[in-house]
C-alpha positions in Angstrom: 157.0 138.3 11.3 157.4 136.6 7.9 157.9 132.9 7.6 161.3 131.8 6.5 161.2 129.8 3.3 163.7 126.9 2.8 165.6 127.1 -0.5 165.9 123.7 -2.1 168.2 122.9 -5.0 166.8 120.9 -8.0 169.5 118.3 -7.3 168.3 117.9 -3.7 164.6 117.6 -4.8 165.6 115.1 -7.5 167.2 112.9 -4.9 163.8 112.3 -3.3 162.6 110.1 -6.2 161.1 107.0 -4.7 157.6 106.0 -3.7 158.7 106.1 0.0 160.4 109.5 -0.3 159.0 111.7 -3.2 159.4 115.4 -3.8 158.2 117.3 -6.8 158.8 120.8 -8.1 155.9 122.8 -9.5 156.0 126.5 -10.4 159.2 126.9 -8.4 157.9 125.4 -5.2 159.0 122.1 -3.8 156.5 119.7 -2.4 157.0 116.5 -0.3 154.1 114.3 -1.7 155.3 111.1 0.0 152.2 110.8 2.2 149.8 111.7 -0.7 151.4 109.5 -3.5 149.0 106.5 -2.9 146.0 108.8 -2.9 146.8 110.7 -6.1 144.2 110.0 -8.8 146.9 110.0 -11.5 149.0 107.3 -9.7 152.5 107.4 -8.4 154.1 107.3 -11.8 153.1 110.9 -12.4 155.2 112.0 -9.5 158.1 109.7 -10.1 158.3 110.9 -13.8 158.6 114.5 -12.6 161.9 114.2 -10.9 164.7 116.5 -11.7 162.6 119.2 -13.4 159.9 121.8 -12.7 156.8 119.8 -13.6 154.6 123.0 -14.0 153.6 122.1 -17.6 152.5 118.6 -16.7 150.6 120.0 -13.7 148.9 122.7 -15.7 148.1 120.4 -18.6 146.3 118.0 -16.3 143.8 120.6 -15.5 144.0 120.5 -11.7 141.1 122.1 -9.8 141.4 124.9 -7.2 140.9 122.3 -4.5 143.9 120.4 -5.7 145.9 123.6 -5.8 144.8 124.4 -2.2 145.7 120.8 -1.1 149.2 121.2 -2.5 150.1 123.9 0.0 150.1 121.6 3.0 152.9 119.5 1.2 155.1 122.5 0.5 158.6 122.2 2.0 160.3 125.2 0.3 161.0 127.1 -2.8 163.4 126.1 -5.6 166.8 127.8 -5.3 167.0 130.0 -8.3 170.8 129.8 -8.3 170.8 126.1 -9.0 167.8 125.1 -11.0 169.2 122.2 -13.0 170.8 118.9 -12.2 174.5 119.0 -13.1 175.3 117.1 -16.3 177.8 114.2 -16.1 181.4 115.2 -16.9 182.6 114.1 -20.3 186.3 113.3 -20.6 188.2 116.3 -22.0 190.9 114.1 -23.5 189.5 113.2 -26.9 192.3 110.7 -27.6 191.1 108.5 -24.7 187.6 108.6 -25.9 188.6 107.7 -29.5 190.8 104.8 -28.2 187.9 103.4 -26.1 185.6 103.5 -29.1 188.3 101.7 -31.2 188.7 99.0 -28.5 185.0 98.2 -28.3 184.9 95.8 -31.3 187.9 93.9 -29.9 186.2 93.5 -26.5 182.9 92.4 -28.0 184.4 89.8 -30.4 187.1 88.3 -28.2 184.8 85.9 -26.2 182.6 84.8 -29.1 185.7 84.3 -31.3 187.4 82.2 -28.6 184.2 80.1 -28.2 184.1 79.5 -32.0 187.8 78.5 -32.0 187.3 76.1 -29.2 184.2 74.6 -30.8 186.1 74.0 -34.1 189.1 72.4 -32.3 186.7 70.1 -30.3 184.9 69.2 -33.5 188.1 68.2 -35.3 189.2 66.2 -32.3 185.8 64.5 -32.1 185.7 63.7 -35.8 189.3 62.2 -35.7 188.2 59.3 -33.5 
């Protein structure tokens, strides 16, 4: 009887992105490397930098041995769901007028506080010099 393979979306794999809960995707397979992260010769940054993508190029470029490839199999939790291989991009507002207005308002927001501070400093300076 064949073993059922869990399908994991890239978004689900990317949510496991901390040292205490780390999944990586390599060659379409998803691995839970949480228990191995401290033992990895390349350090934990290698795993944490691989979130949200298939890290097959990074894995292959590192020149892993066959022993390393065999070790990986015990960490496999499933295969990447081919119907959802990317993390959804953030939604950009469709109303361009709102976006343009927000850009126009930025200088006002950034200059309001410093302008008020300068005005108060000038007034306090004149009041101080008057005495």
